[in-house]
C-alpha positions in Angstrom: -10.3 104.2 45.8 -8.9 106.8 43.3 -9.4 106.9 39.5 -6.0 105.3 38.7 -6.5 102.3 40.9 -10.0 101.8 39.4 -8.6 101.7 35.9 -5.9 99.3 37.0 -8.5 97.0 38.5 -10.6 97.1 35.3 -7.6 96.3 33.2 -7.0 93.2 35.2 -10.5 92.0 34.2 -10.1 92.9 30.5 -8.3 91.1 27.7 -5.8 93.3 25.7 -6.8 94.1 22.2 -4.1 93.5 19.6 -3.8 96.3 17.0 -1.8 95.5 13.9 1.2 97.8 13.4 1.3 99.8 10.2 4.1 101.7 8.7 3.2 105.3 7.7 5.2 107.9 6.0 5.8 111.4 7.4 3.1 112.8 5.1 0.5 110.6 6.9 1.3 111.8 10.4 -1.4 114.5 10.4 -4.3 112.2 9.5 -3.1 109.7 12.1 -3.1 112.4 14.8 -6.6 113.5 13.8 -7.7 109.9 14.0 -6.2 109.4 17.4 -7.8 112.7 18.6 -11.2 111.4 17.4 -10.7 108.1 19.2 -9.6 109.8 22.4 -12.6 112.2 22.2 -14.9 109.3 21.7 -13.4 107.3 24.6 -13.8 110.3 26.8 -17.4 110.7 25.8 -18.2 107.1 26.7 -16.3 107.5 30.0 -18.2 110.6 30.9 -21.5 109.0 29.9 -20.7 106.1 32.2 -19.9 108.4 35.1 -23.0 110.4 34.5 -25.4 107.4 34.2 -23.8 105.8 37.3 -24.5 109.1 39.3 -28.1 108.8 38.3 -28.5 105.3 39.5 -26.1 105.3 42.4 -23.9 102.7 40.6 -26.5 99.9 40.6 -25.1 97.0 38.7 -28.6 95.8 37.6 -29.2 99.2 36.0 -25.7 98.9 34.4 -26.9 95.9 32.3 -29.7 98.0 30.8 -27.4 100.9 30.3 -24.8 98.7 28.5 -27.6 97.6 26.1 -28.2 101.2 25.3 -24.5 101.8 24.9 -24.3 99.0 22.4 -27.3 100.4 20.5 -25.6 103.8 20.5 -22.3 102.3 19.3 -24.2 100.5 16.6 -25.8 103.7 15.3 -22.5 105.5 15.4 -20.8 102.7 13.4 -23.7 102.8 10.9 -23.1 106.5 10.3 -19.4 106.0 9.6 -19.8 105.3 5.9 -16.1 105.2 5.0 -15.3 102.8 7.9 -18.2 100.6 7.0 -17.0 100.5 3.4 -13.5 99.5 4.5 -14.9 96.8 6.8 -17.1 95.5 4.0 -14.4 95.6 1.4 -13.2 92.1 1.9 -16.8 90.8 1.8 -17.4 92.7 -1.4 -14.3 91.3 -3.0 -15.3 87.8 -1.9 -18.7 88.3 -3.3 -17.2 89.3 -6.7 -15.0 86.2 -6.6 -17.9 84.0 -5.8 -19.9 85.5 -8.7 -17.0 84.8 -11.0 -16.9 81.3 -9.6 -20.6 80.9 -10.3 -20.0 81.8 -13.9 -17.2 79.3 -14.2 -19.3 76.6 -12.6 -22.2 77.4 -14.9 -20.1 77.2 -18.0 -18.6 73.9 -16.6 -22.1 72.5 -16.0 -23.3 73.5 -19.5 -20.2 71.9 -21.0 -20.8 68.6 -19.1 -24.5 68.7 -20.1 -23.5 69.0 -23.7 -21.1 66.1 -23.3 -23.9 64.1 -21.7 -26.2 64.9 -24.6 -23.5 63.9 -27.2 -22.7 60.6 -25.4 -26.4 59.7 -25.1 -26.7 60.4 -28.8 -23.6 58.3 -29.5 -25.1 55.4 -27.6 -28.3 55.7 -29.5 -26.4 55.6 -32.8 -24.4 52.5 -31.7 -27.6 50.7 -30.7 -29.1 51.5 -34.1 -26.0 50.1 -35.8 -26.1 47.0 -33.6 -29.7 46.4 -34.7 -28.7 46.9 -38.3 -25.8 44.5 -38.0 -27.9 41.8 -36.4 -30.5 42.1 -39.2 -27.7 41.7 -41.8 -26.3 38.7 -40.0 -29.7 37.0 -40.3 -30.3 38.1 -43.9 -26.8 37.4 -45.4 -27.4 33.7 -46.2 -30.6 34.6 -48.1 -29.6 37.9 -49.8 -25.8 38.2 -49.9 -25.8 40.6 -52.9 -28.1 43.0 -51.0 -25.2 43.5 -48.5 -22.5 43.8 -51.2 -21.2 40.3 -50.6 -20.2 38.4 -53.8 -21.5 35.0 -52.8 -24.2 32.8 -54.4 -27.4 32.4 -52.5 -28.0 28.8 -51.4 -24.3 27.9 -51.6 -24.7 25.5 -48.7 -27.1 23.1 -50.6 -24.9 23.0 -53.7 -21.9 22.3 -51.5 -23.4 19.3 -49.8 -24.6 17.9 -53.1 -21.1 18.2 -54.6 -19.5 16.7 -51.5 -21.8 13.7 -51.6 -21.0 13.1 -55.3 -17.3 13.3 -54.6 -17.5 10.2 -52.3 -18.6 7.6 -54.9 -16.5 9.2 -57.6 -13.4 9.0 -55.4 -14.1 5.4 -54.5 -14.5 4.6 -58.2 -11.1 6.2 -59.0 -9.5 4.3 -56.1 -10.9 1.0 -57.4 -10.1 1.7 -61.0 -6.5 2.8 -60.6 -5.7 0.1 -58.1 -7.0 -2.6 -60.5 -5.5 -1.1 -63.7 -2.1 -0.4 -62.2 -1.9 -3.9 -60.8 -3.1 -5.4 -64.1 -0.7 -3.2 -66.2 2.5 -3.8 -64.1 2.2 -6.9 -62.0 -0.6 -9.3 -63.2 0.0 -12.3 -65.4 -2.9 -13.0 -67.8 -4.0 -16.4 -69.0 -6.1 -17.5 -71.9 -9.3 -17.8 -69.8 -9.1 -14.1 -68.7 -11.7 -11.8 -70.3 -11.1 -8.1 -71.0 -13.1 -7.1 -67.9 -11.3 -9.5 -65.7 -8.0 -8.3 -67.1 -8.7 -4.7 -66.3 -10.7 -5.0 -63.1 -9.5 -7.5 -60.5 -11.4 -7.6 -57.2 -8.4 -9.0 -55.4 -5.9 -6.6 -57.0 -4.9 -4.9 -53.7 -4.4 -8.1 -51.6 -2.6 -9.8 -54.5 -0.2 -6.8 -54.8 0.6 -6.8 -51.1 1.1 -10.6 -51.2 3.6 -10.2 -54.0 5.7 -7.7 -52.0 6.0 -4.4 -50.2 6.9 -2.4 -53.2 4.1 -3.8 -55.3 1.5 -3.2 -52.5 2.6 0.3 -51.8 2.7 1.2 -55.5 -0.8 -0.1 -56.2 -2.2 1.4 -53.0 -0.7 4.9 -53.5 -1.0 5.5 -57.2 -4.7 6.5 -57.0 -3.8 9.4 -54.8 -1.5 10.7 -57.5 -4.5 11.2 -59.7 -6.5 12.7 -56.9 -3.7 15.1 -56.3 -3.7 16.0 -60.0 -7.4 16.7 -59.7 -6.8 19.0 -56.7 -4.3 20.9 -58.8 -7.0 21.5 -61.4 -8.9 23.4 -58.7 -5.9 25.4 -57.6 -4.9 26.5 -61.1 -8.5 27.4 -62.0 -8.8 29.8 -59.1 -6.6 32.4 -60.7 -7.5 32.7 -64.3 -4.2 33.6 -65.8 -2.4 32.5 -69.0 0.2 30.7 -66.9 -2.4 28.8 -64.9 -4.2 27.8 -68.1 -1.0 26.4 -69.6 -0.4 24.4 -66.3 -3.9 23.2 -66.4 -3.5 21.9 -70.0 -0.2 20.2 -69.1 -2.0 18.4 -66.2 -4.6 17.0 -68.6 -1.9 15.9 -71.0 0.1 14.2 -68.2 -3.0 12.4 -66.9 -4.0 11.3 -70.4 -0.5 10.0 -71.1 -0.4 8.1 -67.9 -3.8 6.5 -68.6 -2.6 5.7 -72.1 0.4 3.9 -70.6 -1.9 1.8 -68.4 -4.2 1.0 -71.3 -1.2 0.2 -73.5 0.3 -2.2 -71.0 -2.9 -4.0 -70.4 -3.8 -4.2 -74.1 -0.2 -5.4 -74.9 -0.6 -8.3 -72.5 -3.9 -9.2 -73.9 -2.5 -9.0 -77.5 0.5 -11.2 -76.6 -1.9 -13.7 -75.1 -4.1 -14.0 -78.2 -1.6 -13.4 -81.1 -0.9 -16.0 -83.8 2.3 -17.0 -85.6 2.1 -14.3 -88.3 0.7 -11.5 -86.0 2.9 -8.4 -86.2 4.5 -7.0 -83.0 2.2 -4.9 -80.8 2.7 -1.1 -81.2 0.8 2.1 -80.8 -0.7 1.8 -84.2 -2.3 -1.5 -83.3 -3.3 -0.1 -79.8 -5.1 2.8 -81.4 -7.3 0.4 -83.3 -8.4 -1.5 -80.1 -11.7 -0.5 -78.6 -10.7 -1.7 -75.1 -7.6 0.5 -75.3 -9.7 3.6 -75.6 -12.2 2.2 -73.1 -9.5 1.9 -70.4 -8.3 5.5 -71.1 -11.7 7.1 -71.0 -12.9 5.0 -68.0 -10.1 6.6 -66.0 -9.3 9.9 -67.7 -12.9 11.1 -68.1 -13.9 10.1 -64.6 -10.7 11.8 -63.4 -11.7 15.0 -65.2 -15.2 14.8 -63.7 -13.8 14.3 -60.2 -11.5 17.4 -60.7 -14.4 19.5 -61.9 -16.7 18.4 -59.1 -14.0 19.0 -56.5 -13.4 22.5 -58.0 -17.1 23.2 -57.8 -17.3 22.0 -54.2 -14.4 24.1 -53.1 -15.8 27.2 -54.8 -19.2 26.6 -53.1 -17.4 26.1 -49.9 -15.6 29.4 -50.5 -18.9 31.1 -51.1 -20.3 29.6 -47.9 -17.2 30.7 -46.0 -17.5 34.2 -47.5 -21.0 34.6 -46.1 -19.8 33.1 -42.8 -16.9 35.4 -42.6 -19.1 38.4 -43.3 -21.4 37.2 -40.5 -18.4 36.9 -38.1 -17.1 40.3 -39.1 -20.5 41.8 -38.3 -20.7 39.8 -35.0 -17.3 41.2 -34.0 -18.6 44.7 -34.8 -21.6 44.1 -32.6 -19.3 43.1 -29.7 -17.1 46.1 -30.3 -20.0 48.5 -30.3 -21.4 46.9 -27.1 -18.0 47.5 -25.4 -18.1 51.1 -26.6 -21.6 51.5 -25.2 -20.4 50.1 -21.8 -17.5 52.6 -21.8 -19.9 55.4 -22.7 -22.3 54.4 -19.9 -19.5 54.6 -17.4 -18.4 58.0 -18.8 -22.1 59.2 -18.5 -22.2 58.0 -14.9 -19.0 60.0 -14.2 -20.4 63.1 -16.0 -23.7 62.9 -14.1 -21.7 62.7 -10.8 -19.7 65.8 -11.9 -22.9 67.6 -12.8 -24.4 66.8 -9.4 -21.3 68.0 -7.7 -21.2 71.2 -9.8 -24.9 71.9 -9.0 -24.2 71.5 -5.3 -21.3 73.9 -5.5 -23.4 76.4 -7.4 -26.2 76.2 -4.7 -23.6 76.4 -1.9 -21.9 79.4 -3.6 -25.2 81.2 -4.2 -25.9 80.7 -0.5 -22.6 82.2 0.4 -23.3 85.2 -2.0 -26.6 85.8 -0.2 -24.8 85.7 3.2 -22.2 88.2 1.9 -25.0 90.4 0.5 -26.7 90.4 3.9 -23.4 91.4 5.5 -22.9 94.2 2.9 -26.5 95.4 3.4 -26.2 95.3 7.2 -24.0 97.1 9.7 -20.7 95.5 10.7 -19.9 96.0 14.3 -16.2 95.6 15.1 -16.4 93.9 18.5 -12.9 94.9 19.6 -13.9 98.5 19.1 -17.1 98.1 21.1 -15.1 96.4 23.8 -12.8 99.4 24.0 -15.6 101.9 24.3 -17.8 99.8 26.6 -14.8 99.4 28.9 -14.5 103.2 29.0 -18.2 103.5 29.8 -17.8 101.0 32.7 -14.7 102.7 34.0 -16.7 105.9 34.2 -19.4 104.0 36.0 -17.0 102.5 38.5 -15.2 105.8 38.9 -18.4 107.4 40.2 -18.8 104.5 42.7 -15.2 104.9 43.9 -15.4 108.7 44.3 -19.0 109.5 45.2 -20.7 106.6 46.9 -20.2 106.7 50.7 -20.2 103.0 51.8 -17.7 100.8 53.4 -14.6 99.7 51.5 -15.9 96.1 51.4 -19.3 97.0 50.1 -17.8 99.3 47.5 -15.5 96.5 46.3 -18.5 94.2 46.0 -20.4 96.8 43.9 -17.4 97.2 41.6 -17.0 93.4 41.2 -20.8 93.1 40.4 -20.4 95.9 37.7 -17.4 94.1 36.2 -19.4 90.9 36.1 -22.3 92.6 34.4 -19.8 94.1 31.9 -18.4 90.6 31.0 -21.9 89.2 30.6 -22.7 92.0 28.2 -19.6 91.2 26.2 -20.6 87.6 26.0 -24.1 88.6 24.9 -23.0 90.8 22.0 -20.2 88.4 21.0 -17.3 90.6 22.1 -15.8 88.2 24.7 -12.0 87.8 25.0 -12.0 84.6 23.0 -13.3 86.2 19.9 -11.8 89.6 19.8 -11.5 89.7 16.0 -15.0 88.5 15.4 -17.4 90.9 13.8 -21.0 91.1 14.9 -23.5 91.6 12.1 -26.8 93.4 12.7 -29.1 93.5 9.6 -31.0 96.7 9.5 
């Protein structure tokens, strides 16, 4: 078997190595030729070494395995001495390492920012919790010390309110009774000689008698007390805003009420006068009415009580307002408490999210540092381009097989068996050093 046929046989057992095409200018032709010359010289050296080592061992494939290990060590040392080539091979790893270091800085800044955010949010939660405790204390203390919390309300307003409200009930009943009786007596009742002054003014059956006499009479007598109660309510309304206009309105209310009470007293006193007058008695008029004690008694029995009712009602409403003011302040603070609790819940969710981001960032930093260490190991070591080793190892084996084909005198069948054993040993070696056909572009790292 000649040298050409051996090379053809070996090529059938090898996988072609793809070399990227590069465009070069005419000025680069000379360096390219020199590079190609070095490569050819190196290939020839490996080929001759294979031929020579095969001659020493008579082409033994078991010995070939040991020799290929030595070839790999030799190739490794040669690659280590090629500083410029190593730098070029490591350039991508150096760039990646720089990028990873930049990424570490960015991740560290991000982590510090998130930790600062976490600190601020925890402090914000603490402030909210302190505010909540303060608000709760104010809610409990407001009824006792409203002025302490800048609330213009009288302490103990609730007790005064209930006392006034209780007093309003009997006074209101009195006014209802008085005005029902006096209005019935003044406008509808017929007096007789046996009627006393008290019986003429106050009639226990005034309401039922008025309704018996007719719908109009009954409605008038039943509803007229509420006119006075309404006037009393207006006293409170006008006294709330202390203006000149309201004081004038308040004075007019008192005058109207006094006049109306005077009319009731005049009508009743007129009926009593007509019942008791003699032949020479003058006609009843205001001059005579002003001289009658019962006239003034009827006026003041209604008017004075009406004023008292209005003042008590005004006092009760003011106390109720004081009580409402405290209650409103408590409700405002309670709403603030709920608002702050909602903010705390939102902040806690944000803190959980930040903690998750910090954990993720720390994992990325650890992972990136691990990759930087891997890259540093690659940079500190020797990069073995497996496709180059495969090229020169194949030259070595070709030299080995060439010797078998040219110099060993055995049968053709036995020679073919020896060659196939050598090729098998070669493929095993490629698998061992990671230079098999499936991973031609893989680089093998040996840390030295």
